[in-house]
C-alpha positions, 0 to 999 in steps of 0.5 A: 783704039784705046779702051776706057773703063767708065765707072761713075759710082755713086752720088754726083759721080753719076752726073760729072762722069757722063758730062766729062765723057761727052767732052772727050767724045766731042774730040772724035778720038779713037777711044772706046768707052766701056760702061760699068759701075760699082759702089753703094747702088751696086751693092744694094742691088747685087750685095757686092760693091765691086762685082768680080766681073767689073774687076775682071774688065780692068785687065782689058782696059787701057785706063779707068775713069772713076767718079766717086763711091759712098759708104763703100768707097774703101771696098771699091777704090782701094781694090781698083788701085790694087788691081792696077798696082797703083804706086803713086797718086798724082794730085795737082792743085792750081788756082785758076783766073776767075775763081775766088781762090783763098791763095791765088798763087797756088800751083802745086802737085802732091805725089802721094804713095798709094799702096801702103801706110795706114790704108793697108787695112790691117786693123784689129779689135783687141778688146771692147776698149781697144783697137789697133791699126798697123802702119806699113812702110816699105823701101820698095814702095818708097823707092818706086814713088821716089823714082816717079817723083824724080822723073816728074820734076825733070819733065816739069823742068824743076830740080827739086821736090819737098818730102813731107813726113813725121819722122820726129815721132814715127821715127822708124816708119817715116824715117825709112820713108824719108831716107829712102826717098832722099837716097833715090833722089840723090842718085838721080841728081834731084834735090830735096827739102824735108818738111814735118807734115803738120808744119807743112800744112801751115806753111802751105796755107801761108806761102803756097807759092814756095811749093811745086811738088810735094812727095808724101806717104799715103795718109799725109797725101790724102789730107794735104791734097784736101787742104790744097783744094781749100786754097784754090776754090774747093774739091770741085777743081782737083783732078787726080790720077792713080798710076800703075805699071800698065794701067792708070785710074783717073778720078776727081778728088771730091766724094759723092756730095750727097747734099747736092746729088741728083740736082744736076749742079755738081761741078764737072771741072775736076772730072774733066781735068782728070780726063785731061790727065787720062788723055795725056796718059794714053797718048793724046797730049795735044788734045789734053792741053786743048781741053784744059785750056778751054776749061780754064777759059770757061772758069775765067769767064765765070761760066761755072756751077753754084759752088764757084758762084756761077749759075750753070748746071753740070751739063751746061758747063760741059756744053760750054766747053764742047761749044768752044772745042 
């Protein structure tokens, strides 16, 4: 029996996560869903956005399904990623038939370093007029990401990946990142190409079909994956996984969407696709492929939420997928 810790969070997380869980429960697998929560709502009740008892539950879980957190996001998702020692954030972006995508040829994956960069939280207020932020890049973290990237492209039948960086300006930190990733890739027989991250952002918009796997530092991965979402139809379509040595956290890339929260019209596809990644991780690859295929069929039939031009609500999309299962 696999144990999945379910943390809906805030906003539309409270709507899309239960919908996704219903889809997985319809498969009848040996999975136990353990309910917990964190985020703004929990902080308002308890004074702590991520109660220690929830963090302790991670140790007994095989994976975590997370929705979204509001203003307390940094106090929730970052500690959860640290707790599982997540070193890579996998963010696929694919244009699906039936969706009015800006770039229908987009089908790429961003592998984002997940433990350091500017997200380590090392900030200082020097004076009233000055604040500083320390950017951390280590050979260890860069190597772990690169090793994962090499395994990933080989599993996908590819022979290269693109390294996004800014070492023309951040010569020491991004220089270390690029050189480390290139060295590991070379040792694994994997080819790499290098791209300045801001120029890459432009090229992704113009020629997304040229890119399959992009490997990048933390902040760059955050920005480039949101850009990729714009190419395929929005954040409601982007799943993600945060991989650690012994556990992984799965979440949609979108946030809490307070403008539509509570209306029941949030797009659950990103969360459902995140659960597909989760199913693969815990050993249910065939079932994951089945749910993914049916989700794509549902999109191609136009049975979608208003953000994609459809008339379905959140539970309606889930129910359509379940009926096909």
